N, C-alpha and C positions, 0 to 999 in steps of 0.2 A: 503493499500499499503505498510505502513511504517513496517510493520509485517510481509509482503512477502520480503521486503528490507533487514533488520535488517537479518531475516532467511539465505539469497542469500549471506551474508559476510559472516555469524558467522559459514555455515554449515561445510563449505569445510578447514574451519581453524581447527575446530574440529575435524574433519576426520583424518586429518592430528596429529594434538596430538594423537589422543586415539592409531593411525598403527603406529607412530613412535617406532620405535628398544629403542629408549635411553626414559626408561619412566618417567624422572625427569620432562619433559614437561607436559604430564600426570598429575602426583602428584601435580604440584606447579596450574596445572588448577585448579585442587578440590578444594587446598588452599585457591585460591582468589577466587576461586567462595563461599568457607564457609565463607571466613571474609565477603565477601558481604551482603549473604543471610542473614547471624546471624546478621549483624549489624541493618539490615531491619526487624529483628524480635524482636530487641530489642527498637528498633523505633517502631515499633505496640504496646508493652509493655506498654511501656512509654505514648503512644499516652491512652492507658487504664487504665490511672490513676494510674502504678504500677512503683515504681522506680528498676529498676534491675544494676546488676551489670556490667558494660560493658566490662573494663578494662580485671578486672578480670577472666570474662565468656569469654572472646578472647583469655587470655593465656591459659586455661586450654582448650579449642578449641585447640587450636594450639599443646599441649603438647596433647592431645591426638591423634590428626592425626601423628606424628611425632612418636606415638608408632605403630600407623598402618602403619608405613613406614617402623621402624627398626625391630618392629617383626609380619609379620602379620600372620604366622602362631600359634601365644599365644595370646588370647586375656587379660589376667589374669590381664595385668596394667592397661588394659582400666575399669574394674570392681573396681580395687583399685581406681581408677582415680575417678572416678563419686564417691567415696564415702568420696573422701577426699575433692571432691569440695562441696559438700553437709555441710560437717563442715567447709567448710569456707564461704561458704555462709551467712550460718547461724551464724559465728561468727561476718561476715561484719555489718550484722543485730545490733549489739550489741551497737554499734558504739555510735548510736543516741538513748536513751533510752527515748527520747519524742516521738519517734515516733516504738517503739515497736508494734503496731499492723500491720505494714507494714513487720516485720520480717519474717513472714511465707508466703505471699506474693511475694517476692522479692526473700527472696530463692528459692521458689517453681518455679517463674519466670523463674530466672538465669538458674537452674537445667534443669528443661526443652529445654532450648535454646541450652543446650549442647546435648542433647538429640535428638533433633529433627532435627539440623542441623549438625552440624559435625561426631554425632556417625551412620546417617545414610549416608552423602554423603562419608564419610572414607572408608564406604565399599566398594566403587568404586574402593580405592587402594587395597584392598582385592583381589575383584574378578577378576582384574589384575596379580594383584602379583600371585594369589597361583594356577594357571590356570598351566598348562603343557610349554606350552610355552605363552610369553606377548603376541605375535599376538593373538592366541586362544582365553584371556583374552581380548584382544580390541575389538573383532567380538562379544563375548556376551556383552561388554558395548554399541557397536554400534548395536544391537538388540535391548536393553534397553531402548535407549535412541528414536529409530525409533518407537517403539512398544510405549512408552508415551507420544510421540511428534506428530507423524501422530494422534493418539486417541485425543491430546487436539488441534489438526487443524480441525480433520474432526468433532468433536463435536461444533467445535465456529461456523466454515461457513455452515454445516447441522443444525446448530440451529438456525443459522440465518435466514433459507432458506425458512426450514419446523418447525421451534419447535413453538407448541402451547399447549401445556400442562408442567406446571412448575413442576420442576423436587425437588427443595426444595427453596422456594419463600423466607421463611425469614431468608434464610442464604445468595442464590446466585439468586435472581430475574431472571434475564437473562439466565439462564441455565434450561434445559427444557429437556422431555423426549426423544424426537427426535434427538436432541443434543445428548445424553446419549447412544444411540443407534448407529448415525453415527459416534460417537468417538470410541465404538466398532469394528462396522464394519472396520473403516481404521486401527486400530489396526491390526484387520486379513487379512487387505494388508501387514501391515508394517512383519508381521511372513512370508508372500508371498514371499517379497522379499528378506529379509534379508536372508530364505531358500537359493534363487537362488546366492545369492552372498556371503554371510558371513559363516553362518552353513548350508551348504551342506548335512552333516554328519549325522543332527538330520531328523526324521519322519516330514513329513508335518504336521501329525495330534498332536504328540506332540508340536511343538510349535505352532499352533492356541489355543491348552490348555492353554499353559502357558500363550500367549497374551491375553485372554481371562481374565485370573487372574489378570496377570498386568494391565490390561485395566482397570479393578473394581477399583484396589486398587488402581489406579493414580488418578481417577477419585474421591475417596473417599478421598483423600491426595490436590487436588483440593479445595472442599468442607472443609475443616479444614479450609485452609489456607484463605479461604474464610471467616469464620467463625471469625479467630483474624482480618480481615482487618473491618466485618463488628461491630464488637468489637470496632475497635478503632476508626469507624467514619472515613473510607480513602478506598478509591478507589482501588489505588495501593499502594503496597507495597514503590516505588519509580519511580523514573521518566528513571530509568538509561538505559532502552531498550527501542528505540523507538518504541510503536505498541505491544509491549509486557507486559509493565511497571518495576517492579523493578528483580532483581538477584531471590528475593522469588519467586513473581510468575511465573517467566520461570521454575520455580525447584520444586513446589507444590508438582504436582506427581511423580517426580523422586524421592523427599525426603520418600514418602511412598513404590515406586515400588521398590529400590533398593535394602532394606532387604528382599523384597520377592525372589529379582531372587539370593540375595547371599544364602539366605537358599536353594534353589534348588539347586545354582551346588556346596552347602556343601556336598547335603544329595545323590548324584546323578552322579555328574561330579570331585569328587574328590578324 
């Protein structure tokens, strides 16, 4: 019930933010979500026994998002920032010569955090800003969220009702093949609904194929985050969202699906 109530409160607010003509509200929502999800990632890394550079990691991530916001048509600064961040994290590891065995894992985990959270969620800013109109970009984001979250919800409830065969028992014991297939079916339903309300100009078969790819990719993202939690020995990334766990738990599929949609829009709709 908590899962449903949280969604009923959050979804209308999110739709308003996405479709609002002023992009600043959407961009701030991306920034806030990134900060929360990245902090949860850092907590998972720490609980796995890896020291991470939280403050510097957040500063580099915010700089990356600012670059996406200021110059959405040129991502060369993003590549430069990743190079500089790698150097920075290695230099930070030199501050403690007695723990040189932690230099590589600390720098690698901190840099992975940048690639895993802000570099992927930041693409939402690019998708919305690079379309011909902000409304069109917002419609694509609504399509993405519907496909990912319908799929996640379908997998959860169908898996609970019909799940018999384990999908990846060592990573996530409760996930089942039946739930996975149910999630893909729910993603197809999301494509049908968005065809009617937000993307009527696209062929339905086209949207079904894209929804299928995004559905598979988002489930892989879910498993990847489950592996991080399994390594840290926790059930949820945090208790931020009642019934959903943490922000990272809510965004894990979106983190993997967003780059996929961004590549699609770059190739076919920009």
